[in-house]
C-alpha positions in Angstrom: -61.9 25.0 -4.8 -65.7 24.9 -4.2 -68.3 22.6 -5.6 -72.1 23.1 -5.7 -74.4 20.4 -4.4 -78.2 21.0 -4.0 -78.9 21.1 -0.2 -81.6 19.1 1.5 -84.2 21.0 3.6 -83.3 21.9 7.2 -85.0 23.4 10.2 -83.7 27.0 9.6 -85.8 27.2 6.5 -89.1 26.0 8.1 -90.8 29.4 7.8 -89.9 29.7 4.1 -91.1 26.2 3.5 -94.4 26.9 5.2 -94.9 30.1 3.3 -94.2 28.5 -0.1 -96.5 25.6 0.7 -99.3 28.1 1.6 -98.7 30.0 -1.7 -99.0 26.8 -3.7 -102.0 25.2 -1.9 -104.7 26.5 -4.2 -103.0 25.8 -7.5 -104.8 24.1 -10.3 -103.2 21.6 -12.7 -102.2 23.0 -16.1 -104.9 22.8 -18.9 -104.6 20.0 -21.5 -103.3 20.9 -24.9 -103.8 19.5 -28.4 -101.6 16.7 -29.5 -98.7 16.5 -32.0 -99.3 17.4 -35.6 -98.1 15.4 -38.5 -96.0 18.3 -39.7 -94.1 18.4 -36.4 -93.8 14.7 -36.3 -92.2 14.7 -39.7 -89.7 17.4 -38.7 -88.8 15.4 -35.6 -88.3 12.2 -37.5 -85.9 14.0 -39.9 -84.0 15.4 -37.0 -83.6 12.0 -35.4 -82.6 10.4 -38.6 -79.9 13.0 -39.1 -78.6 12.4 -35.6 -78.7 8.6 -36.1 -76.8 8.8 -39.4 -74.2 11.0 -37.8 -73.8 8.7 -34.9 -73.5 5.6 -37.1 -71.2 7.1 -39.6 -73.9 7.0 -42.3 -75.5 3.7 -41.4 -79.2 3.7 -40.5 -80.4 2.8 -37.0 -81.2 -0.8 -36.3 -84.9 -1.8 -35.8 -84.4 -2.0 -32.0 -82.5 1.3 -31.7 -83.9 3.8 -29.2 -84.4 7.1 -31.0 -83.3 10.4 -29.5 -83.9 13.9 -31.0 -81.3 16.0 -32.7 -82.7 19.3 -31.4 -80.0 20.5 -29.0 -81.7 22.6 -26.3 -82.3 20.2 -23.3 -78.7 19.3 -22.9 -76.1 21.6 -24.3 -72.6 20.5 -23.2 -72.1 18.0 -26.1 -72.7 17.6 -29.8 -76.2 16.9 -30.9 -75.6 13.1 -31.3 -73.5 12.5 -28.2 -75.7 14.7 -26.0 -79.3 13.6 -26.0 -82.1 15.7 -24.7 -83.0 14.7 -21.2 -86.4 16.3 -22.0 -86.5 14.0 -25.0 -89.3 13.9 -27.5 -90.7 10.5 -28.3 -90.9 10.3 -32.1 -94.1 8.9 -33.6 -94.1 6.7 -36.7 -95.8 8.1 -39.8 -99.6 8.3 -39.5 -99.5 8.0 -35.7 -99.5 11.7 -34.9 -103.0 13.0 -34.1 -104.4 16.0 -36.0 -105.1 19.4 -34.8 -103.1 22.6 -34.2 -100.0 22.6 -32.1 -100.5 23.3 -28.4 -99.1 26.6 -27.2 -98.6 27.8 -23.6 -101.0 30.7 -23.3 -99.1 33.0 -25.6 -99.5 36.7 -24.9 -100.5 36.2 -21.3 -98.1 36.9 -18.4 -96.8 34.0 -16.2 -99.2 33.4 -13.3 -98.3 35.1 -10.1 -97.6 31.7 -8.4 -94.9 31.0 -11.1 -93.4 34.4 -10.7 -93.3 34.0 -6.9 -91.6 30.6 -7.1 -89.0 31.8 -9.7 -88.4 34.8 -7.5 -87.6 32.5 -4.6 -85.2 30.5 -6.9 -83.6 33.8 -8.0 -83.0 34.9 -4.4 -81.5 31.5 -3.5 -79.3 31.6 -6.6 -78.1 35.1 -5.9 -76.9 34.0 -2.4 -75.0 30.9 -3.6 -71.2 30.8 -3.7 -69.6 32.1 -6.9 -68.0 29.5 -9.2 -64.2 29.1 -8.8 -62.6 27.8 -12.0 -58.9 28.6 -12.3 -56.9 28.8 -15.6 -56.2 25.3 -16.9 -59.1 23.7 -15.0 -62.4 22.3 -16.4 -66.0 22.9 -15.4 -67.4 19.6 -14.2 -71.1 18.7 -14.0 -72.4 15.4 -12.7 -76.1 14.4 -13.1 -78.5 11.5 -13.5 -80.4 11.3 -16.8 -83.0 9.1 -18.3 -84.8 9.6 -21.6 -87.6 7.5 -23.2 -87.5 5.9 -26.6 -89.6 3.6 -28.7 -88.6 0.6 -30.8 -89.0 0.8 -34.5 -92.0 -1.5 -34.2 -93.9 1.1 -32.2 -95.7 0.8 -28.9 -95.5 3.0 -25.8 -92.4 4.9 -25.0 -90.2 3.2 -22.4 -88.2 5.1 -19.8 -85.1 3.2 -18.7 -83.5 3.6 -15.2 -81.6 6.9 -14.7 -77.9 6.6 -15.4 -74.9 8.8 -14.4 -73.7 11.5 -16.8 -70.5 13.5 -16.3 -69.2 16.4 -18.4 -65.9 18.2 -18.4 -65.7 21.4 -20.3 -62.9 23.9 -20.9 -64.0 27.3 -19.5 -63.4 29.1 -22.7 -63.9 26.2 -25.1 -60.3 26.3 -26.3 -59.4 22.8 -25.1 -61.3 19.5 -25.8 -63.6 18.3 -23.1 -65.2 15.0 -22.3 -68.7 13.4 -22.0 -69.0 10.2 -19.9 -72.3 8.3 -19.6 -72.7 5.0 -17.8 -73.0 2.2 -20.3 -71.5 4.2 -23.2 -68.0 4.9 -24.5 -66.4 8.2 -23.5 -67.1 11.0 -26.1 -64.5 13.8 -26.7 -66.1 17.3 -26.8 -65.0 20.3 -28.7 -62.7 18.3 -31.2 -62.6 19.6 -34.7 -64.6 17.2 -36.9 -62.9 15.9 -40.0 -64.6 16.7 -43.4 -63.7 16.5 -47.0 -64.0 19.4 -49.5 -64.0 19.6 -53.3 -62.2 22.6 -54.8 -64.0 22.0 -58.1 -66.1 19.4 -59.8 -64.1 16.3 -60.5 -61.3 17.3 -58.1 -59.9 14.8 -55.5 -61.5 15.3 -52.1 -59.3 17.4 -49.7 -59.4 16.5 -46.0 -60.0 19.5 -43.7 -61.9 20.0 -40.5 -65.0 22.0 -39.4 -64.2 25.2 -37.5 -65.3 25.5 -33.9 -68.8 26.8 -33.4 -68.9 30.2 -31.8 -70.1 30.3 -28.1 -73.8 31.0 -27.8 -76.9 30.3 -25.7 -77.2 26.9 -27.2 -73.4 26.3 -27.3 -72.2 28.0 -24.1 -68.8 28.1 -22.5 -68.2 29.0 -18.9 -66.8 32.3 -20.0 -69.7 33.0 -22.3 -72.3 32.3 -19.6 -70.4 34.4 -17.1 -70.8 37.4 -19.4 -74.5 37.0 -20.1 -76.6 40.1 -19.3 -78.1 40.2 -15.8 -81.1 42.3 -16.8 -83.9 39.8 -17.2 -85.6 41.5 -20.2 -82.3 41.9 -22.0 -81.4 38.3 -21.2 -84.7 37.0 -22.5 -84.3 38.9 -25.7 -80.9 37.4 -26.2 -82.2 33.9 -25.6 -85.1 34.4 -28.0 -82.8 35.7 -30.7 -80.3 32.8 -30.4 -83.0 30.1 -30.3 -85.0 31.5 -33.2 -85.5 28.8 -35.8 -83.8 26.2 -33.7 -85.1 22.6 -34.3 -87.4 23.4 -37.3 -90.9 23.6 -36.1 -90.2 22.1 -32.6 -91.9 24.2 -30.0 -92.9 27.8 -30.2 -90.6 30.8 -29.5 -91.7 30.8 -25.8 -91.1 27.1 -25.4 -87.7 27.3 -27.1 -86.7 30.1 -24.7 -88.0 28.2 -21.6 -86.1 25.0 -22.7 -82.9 26.9 -23.4 -82.9 28.6 -20.0 -83.5 25.3 -18.3 -80.5 23.9 -20.2 -78.3 26.8 -19.1 -79.4 26.3 -15.5 -78.8 22.5 -15.6 -75.6 22.2 -17.6 -73.5 25.3 -16.9 -72.0 26.7 -13.7 -73.1 30.3 -14.0 -72.2 33.1 -11.6 -75.0 33.7 -9.0 -76.2 36.9 -10.6 -76.5 35.2 -14.0 -78.5 32.3 -12.6 -80.8 34.7 -10.7 -81.3 36.6 -14.0 -82.1 33.4 -15.8 -84.9 32.6 -13.3 -86.3 36.2 -13.6 -86.2 36.0 -17.4 -88.1 32.7 -17.2 -90.8 34.5 -15.1 -91.4 36.8 -18.1 -92.3 33.9 -20.4 -96.0 33.5 -21.0 -97.7 30.3 -20.0 -95.4 29.2 -17.1 -97.3 27.5 -14.3 -96.5 25.8 -11.0 -96.9 22.2 -10.0 -97.2 21.6 -6.2 -95.2 18.3 -6.5 -92.6 16.8 -8.9 -89.7 14.4 -8.6 -86.3 14.5 -10.2 -84.3 11.6 -11.6 -82.7 11.1 -8.2 -86.1 10.6 -6.5 -85.9 14.0 -4.8 -89.4 15.5 -4.4 -89.9 19.2 -4.8 -92.1 21.9 -6.3 -91.9 22.7 -10.0 -92.5 25.4 -12.6 -93.7 24.1 -15.9 -94.6 25.0 -19.4 -96.8 23.0 -21.8 -96.5 23.1 -25.6 -97.1 20.6 -28.4 -98.5 17.9 -26.1 -95.6 17.9 -23.7 -94.9 19.6 -20.4 -91.4 20.6 -19.4 -90.9 20.9 -15.6 -88.0 22.4 -13.6 -87.9 20.8 -10.1 -86.8 22.9 -7.1 -86.1 22.0 -3.5 -89.2 22.9 -1.6 -87.4 24.6 1.2 -84.1 26.0 -0.2 -85.5 26.8 -3.7 -82.3 25.1 -5.2 -82.6 23.7 -8.7 -82.8 19.9 -8.6 -83.5 18.8 -12.1 -85.9 18.5 -15.0 -88.8 16.4 -16.2 -90.7 16.1 -19.5 -94.1 14.4 -19.4 -96.9 13.8 -21.9 -99.7 16.4 -21.4 -102.3 14.0 -22.8 -102.6 10.5 -24.1 -100.9 9.7 -27.5 -99.7 6.5 -29.2 -96.4 7.2 -27.3 -98.1 6.7 -23.9 -100.8 7.9 -21.5 -101.1 11.4 -20.2 -98.6 11.9 -17.4 -96.1 9.4 -18.9 -92.5 10.6 -18.2 -90.5 11.1 -21.4 -87.3 12.2 -19.7 -85.8 13.3 -16.4 -82.6 14.6 -14.9 -81.1 15.4 -11.6 -78.1 17.8 -11.1 -75.8 16.3 -8.4 -72.5 18.2 -8.4 -71.0 21.2 -10.2 -67.4 22.0 -9.6 -63.9 22.5 -11.1 -61.6 19.6 -12.1 -58.0 19.6 -13.0 -58.4 17.6 -16.2 -61.1 15.6 -18.1 -61.9 12.4 -16.3 -60.7 13.7 -12.9 -63.2 14.6 -10.2 -63.3 17.9 -8.3 -61.3 18.1 -5.2 -63.3 18.1 -2.0 
């Protein structure tokens, strides 16, 4: 039973390291983008309120509650409330959002050659990785570190807490309940049928039933679904765009939604090597993707990153500088807003282990 752990640099990869460093040496930082619009801020506040009400059983959040968005693209292995975006959006209070049109990541232009080159390195590394081994009856296990910023109801800059451990156990085909475990929080069952009440007619007594299971998709993937994704990059990108169309109201443009969804699939699923490679090649087709010579994940591991900026925020995927293995994600403010100064980190993650476990709550065998 194999597990995946991102490998540190080693001497055998020195030539590849030197080549990648040379390719990235002349890169320029990404251009600034306009800030958030009041319309987008309103939609985000509504999404957060819906998540907060669901989490509290209908009660509103307390004044000191840290808000987290309901848009489920950054982390996909749990319900919207239980599973917060690691690339979390800091929600601004009414009147705080600056004016101007939403920032977009160079729509209509191909990704720069440096980004294509780095994603090609990542695709080659992914294609050479061991294939996942998940036997019938086992669970896909992903361990990571996460941190997402929030603001108190009174306002002020966003505060990023220390990273905490996050573990997810998922049934490969979604047929059995899984588990989400985060340090400092109660365990959350995943995949259970949610109880609801229906009315057969006006005035009738409520009848207890349950919501049906959501069909597997790009934003609600199972191990089996991900394993069957197309490996042609153009076909895969079309599928991602189709299944993220309209997600999250006005949050992000179509290119940003696709970029974020692909990042979530890479981070939170254990895909076959050929699918992971196709995901990176599909990302290289998205306009506005750039390269950062240096970025650090939630575990403090420094690497090189591809990034895309939209609506005042930059989403970064961090890769090992030598092996091109995916390390984690970061989201930072692209310019100064009431939520913080340009460069402030809104969220970060670090993927530590992917493997197969016998049951929810159990760790993969070595």
